[in-house]
N, C-alpha and C positions, 0 to 999 in steps of 0.2 A: 707039561712045560709050555710056557706061552710063546707065541711066535716072536715077540720082541727079543726074548732071551736067546732063542735059537738063531736069530739073525746076528747075534754078537753084541747087542746093546745091553748095557748094565741098567737094569730097572730096580735094583735093590735099594735105591735111595741112599747111596753112600755120600758121606759128607766131604771127603777128600778125593780129588781126582788121582788116579793111579795109571801107570803105564801097563798096558795089557799086551800079551804076546800076539804078534801078528798085526799090531796097529802101526801103520806107516804114515799116518797123517798127524804130525805134531801140531799143537795149537799155534795159530798165528796171532800176532799183536794187531791192534786196530790200524796202526800206522803201516805195518807190512801189508795188510790187506788193501788199504787205500792206495799204496804204491803200486801193487799188482794191478788193481783196477785202472789206475791212471795210465799205466803202460799199455794195458790191453785196449783201452778206449782210444788212446792216441795212435797206436799202431793200426787199429782197424779203421778209424775215421781220421786219417791224416789231413784230408782236405775235403770240405763240404760246402754246399751252397744251400741256404735255407731261405724260404719265402714265408714271411709272417708279418703280423701287425705289431708295431712297437707298443709296449705297455710298461708302465713304471719307470719311465726314462729319468735318469738322474746324472748330472755332471758333477763330479767330485772336485774339491778344491785343487787337487793335483792335476786336473785336466783329463783324467780318465772318465770314460762313459760307462755307465751301468744301466742295463735295460733287460726286458724280457721280450722274446718273440713268441707269439701265440697264434693259433688258429682256432677252429671250432672245438677241437678235442684235446689239445695238448699245449704245454708251455715249456719253454726252455730258457734258462738264464743266459745272458750274453754280456761280454765285457769288451771294450775297445780301448786300447791304451792311448796315451796322450798323442803319440806321433801320428797314429792313424786318424785320431779325432781332428787334428789340425788340418788334415788333407780332405776332409769331407766337403763336398761342394754344396751341401745344404745343411740346415739346422734340424736335427732330429726332433720329433715331437710325438707325444702319445697319439695313437690312432692312425699313424701313417704306415702304409704297407710298403715294406722294403724287401730287397733281396740282399742277404748278408753272406759274405764269403769269408771262411776262416777254418779253423780246426777245432775239433772237439777235445775237451780235456775234463778233468774232474777237479773239484775244490775240496780237498780232504777236510778242511776245517768245518764244513757243514754237510759233508757226505752228499754233495750235489755234483751233477755233471753240467757243463756249460760250454758255450762256444766262444772262443777268442776270435773276435771279428777283425779281419785285416782290411776289408773293403765293404762299403755299404752303399747301395744304390736304390733309388725309388723303383717300385715295381710297376713300371709302365707309366704312360702319360696320365692315366686316370688318377694314380696316386699323387703324381706331381700337381695336378689341378686341385685335388682335394687338399693338399698341403697349402697351396696358394690361397684357396678360398678360406681356409681356417685362419691363416695369418692375416688375410684381408679383413675378416670379421673382427679379429682381435684389435687390430690397429684402428679400425673405424670406430670401435667402441671407445677407444681412448681419445677420439676427436682429432686424429692426425689428418683426416680427409675432409674436415668441415670446410664448406665454401666460405663461411664467414671469416675464416682465418687467412684466406688468400689475399695477397698484396698485389697492387697494380704494378705493371712493368714500366720502368722509366721510359719517357718518350725518346730521349736521345742519350744513352749512356756514354760516358767518356771512356770507360774501360770495361771490357767484357771478359769474365773469367770462363774458360772452357775446360771441362773435365772430360777427357777422352783419350784414346790411344794416339801417340804422336806419329805412328807409322801408317795408320789407316787412311782411307779416302775421306773420312768424315771431317777431319780438321781442314783438309784442303778445300772441301766443298764449302765449309763455313767461311773460311778466309776469302775464297773467291766471291761468295755471295755478298759478304760485307764490303769487299772492295767495289763491287758493282753498284751497290745501293748507297752506302754512306761509310767511307773509311773511318775506322776508329781503332783505339788501342785494344789489343787482345793479349791476355795472359793465359798460357796453356799450362795446365797441370797434368803431366803425362801419367796415365794409369793403365793397368790391364782392364779390359772390358769383358773378359770371360775367363773361366778356368779358376784354378786354385789361387786364393788370395785376392781375386779381383774385387770382391765386395769390400774387403777391408781397405784397399787402396782408394776406391771411389769414395767411401765414407770419410776417409782421412783427408782427401782432397777437398771435399765440400766443407768440412769443418775447418780446414786450413784457410780457405777463402773467407769464411765467416769470421775467423779470429784475426784477420789482418786489420790493422789500425790505420786511420787516415794520417797522412804525413810521414809514412814509413819509407823505407828504401824503394819499395814497389808501390805503385798506386793501388788503392783498394778498389776492387771491381764494384760497379754499380749494378751489375747483372751477372748471373752465373748460368751457364748452359751445360747441362749434363747430357752428353750425346753418345750414341752408338749406332752402327749400321744394323740392318735387318738380320734375322736369323731365327732359328727354332726356339721353342720355349726353354730348352736346355741352355742354348747359347745366351739367352737374355736373363737367365735365372739370377745372375749376380745383382741385377737391379730389382729383384723381388725380395732380396734378403732384408731382414728387419733392421740391420745396422745401417744400410743405405737409406731405407725409407725414413728412419728416425733422423738421420743426419740432414736429409733434404727438408724435412718438416721443421727442424729446429734452426735452419740456416737463417741468419739475420739479414741476408741479401736476397732479393727476389730471384727465384729459380725457374728456368724453363727446362722441362724434361723433353728430350728428343731422342728416345730410345726405340730403335727398330723402324719399321715402315708404318704406314698409316693403319694397317690392320693389327699391328702388334700393340699390346697394352701390358704395362707392368705396374706394380704397386708404386714405383717411383713417380709415374705419371699422376697418380691420385694425390700424392703428397706434395708435388711441385705446385707453384703458383700458377703455372700455365703449361699446357701440354702442346707440343708441336708434333705433327704427323711424321716429319722427317727432320734430320739435322739442317738441311737447306731451308726448310720452312722456319726453323727456329731462328736462323740468321735473319730471315725476312721479318719475323716478328720483333726481333731485338732492336732494329734500327729502321727509321723511315728512309724513303728514297731521296737521295741528295738532290737530284734534278727536280723532283717535285717540290722539295723545300725551297730551292732557288726560285722556281717559278712562282710558288706561293708568296715568297718574300717580294719578288718583283711586282706581282699583282697587288700585294698589300701596300707596297711603296707608292704605286701609281694611284691607288685608291686614297691613300693618305694625302698625296699631293693634290688630287682633285678636291678632297674634302677641305684642305687648307685654303686652296684658291677660292672655292665656293664660299667658305666662311669669310674670307677677306673681302670678297665682292659684296656679300650681303652686309657686312659691317660698314663698307664704304657707302652703300646705298642708304643705310640707316643714318649714318653720319651726315650725309648731304641733306636728308629730309629734316633732321634735327636742326641743322644749320639754317635752313630756310625758315624754320619756325622761330628761331631765336631772334630777339630784338637787336637793333643796331646800337652801337655805342652812343650815338647822338640821342636816341630815344631813351636810353638808360640814364644819361647824364642831364637831360633837360630839367627834370624837377629839382635836382641838386643845384643846377646853375641858377634857377629862379629863386631858390631859397637863399643862395649866396648873395644875390643882388639885394634881396629884402633885408637880410641881416647887415649888409654893408651900409644901407641907408639908415638903419636904426642905430648903428654903432656910434655915430657922432652925438646924437641926442642923449644916449645913455652915458657917454663920457661927461658931457656937460652937467647932467643931473648928478652924477657921482661926485664931481668936483664941488658943486654947490653944497651938497650934503656934508662933505668933509670940512668945508670952510665953516659951516654953521656949528658943527661939532667942535671944531677947534676954538671958535670964539667962546663957546659955552665952557669948555674946559679951561681956557685961559682966564676967564672971569673968576673962576673959583680959586685960582692961585694968587691970592692977595697976601702981602707981607704979614698982616696981622694974624691971619689964619695960620701961616707958617710958624710964627713965634709961639702962638698958643699950642700948637701940636708939639713943638720942641720942648715946651715947659712940661707938658704931660709926660713925655718920654723921659725927661730928666728925673721927674718924681718917681717913675717906675724903676729907673736905674738905681736911685738912692735906696729904695726899699729892697732891692736885690743884693746890695753890697754885704759882705761878710764882716761881722764885728769881731774884734780880737777877744773880748770878754766872753762872747758866746762860744768861740772855738776853745778857749781855755777851760770853760766849764764842761764841754763835751769830752775833752781829753782827760780831765780829772775823773769824770764818771767812768770812763773806759779803764783808766788805771786802777781805780778802786775795784771794779769788777774782776779785772785780771788778777789783782792781789788776792781776792777771795778764792778764786779758782786755784791759785798756786798753793795757798795754805790747805785747801781741801785735798789737793793732790798729794801733798806731803803727809797729811793725816791718814790717808787710805793706802799709803805705800806698804806692801806686805813685808818688805825687808827692814823697815824701821824698827820694829820690836826686836829684831835679832841683835841689834847693837846693845840692847838692855839685858841680854842674857837669855832670851827666848830662842827656841829652835822650831823649825817647821818640819813636820814629819810627812814624807812622801813615800808612796808605794806604787810601783808600776806606773809612774808618771802622774798619779792622782794624789790629791791631798787627803791625808788620813784624819778623820774627824772624831773617831771614837776608838775605845779599846777593842771593841769587837772587830772593827775593820783592820786594826793593827795585827790582832791575833790571826785573822783570816789570811792576811798577806804573808805573815811569817817573817819576811825580810823587809826592812824599811830603810829609808835614807833620811838622815838627820841633817838639815841645812842650818848652819850657824852663820854668823856675820863674816867669818873669815874662811869658810869652806863648808864641805859636806863630808859626812862619815856614815858608813853602813852599820846596821845593827840587826840582830836576830831577835825576834819576839816570840817567846814560848807561851804555853797555855797559862791561864790565870792561876792555877793551882801550884805550878812550879816556879812562878816568877818570884824573885826575892822581894821582901817588903822594903819599900822606899821610905826613908825618914824625911819628912818635910821640915824644913827650917821654919821656925816661928816667924811670922810676918813682922817686919820692922815698921815701927811707926814713922810716918813721913809727915813732917810739919807742913802746914799750908804754905809757908814761905818758901821752903825748899822745893815743894811741888811747883809752885808758880815760877820759881827761878829756873827749875829744870825745863818747864814748858817754854819759858822765854828763850832758854838756851837752844832748845830744839828749833824754835821758830827762827832764831838767829842763824842757826847753821843751815837750815833748809830753805829759808826765804830767798827768793830771787830778788835781785836789785830792781827797785822801782825805775821804770823807764823815764818817769817824769820828775824824779827826785834830783 
């Protein structure tokens, strides 16, 4: 007998399972076993802290976080629900070493055990710096830190927008420094500068200033200062968040970053158009010194006054020199006076010569006006007038010729009138507004319109084979006398009255 059989195992290869005497282990379903394992794991490991590197990080549409924590030899799945994910002070990424606090449980759907994370922290300052360098390299690759994209700070902004805490010493230092140097309008957008939700508030404030339109209820800032006092890297971490860096880089208004003290550096400093070592230094960079401006304006005014006076003096000297070189009025008018005297002397002689010439011309013209010449010229004009007179016989002949031509045209018009044959019993056949000239055209049209002298009537035209035979009346002989009388009658009826009869 085999050992397996002696130990109570059935090795006979039975097809159906059967209850055996002494067997106190009834079979469990998969769900029951999974529930037992779940209770066992949760009771044994109710609260744990794990240190590991994030891998396979994924944020679901519902807001839950799914990831794996691994070290050199093992991997465990992890999940963080939406409520805990919203409270995270940093953005999880693959490769970041963290310490996760939560409880172990199982997921029966895949027969896996996992940790439900309640809180997650970076595993020391080294992990925090590694996350910072990774995010810095990513944003630098996208060009957010390019120097070519930096804008110049306005020389004297009328309105300055400040993004900082309303209760800290930073805003008081900025206002005090601005008051000392050059008073200007300040718009404060109060935000949290550290802790949960600080990054979202700072990014929303920067985007809010950028979205303001000129001419609105509040003046649009010409410059934005993002400021915070000094602190540890954890305290300043909100200004390293990607949402803040992108908001500063995309702002349409020049931005000065004044986060921390001189030795503190954040990613917000790289994205801003200018970095200030302290908030007070940011206020100094934002505006010039009013006293220096007044002194400079005074100096410039004095220099301008001296320049104007010097220019006027030089212009006066040049004018005096030019005046000495210019000729006097007597020198300018001397040639004209001499010319006037010369012309005055010649004027009398010219007038006498002109009168003599006119008298000679008049005598010559008067000698040509003799009475005989005038009568001869009048006779020739009378002959030309007689030739141009209109004779009545000539006009009568012209009128008769025109009347004869008009009579011929009238008779021709009557002879070509298409309605004249209709009075003699003829009809004009029309189809679709056109004249029908043949049997084929009439059959093709089908329906025709017959025009008589007293009106029109429609008719249907069938094929040649079905049309009835028309009997034609024998032609009647027409004597020449009757034909001529008929034509005379037509001419008498249609002839227009002669205008000259």
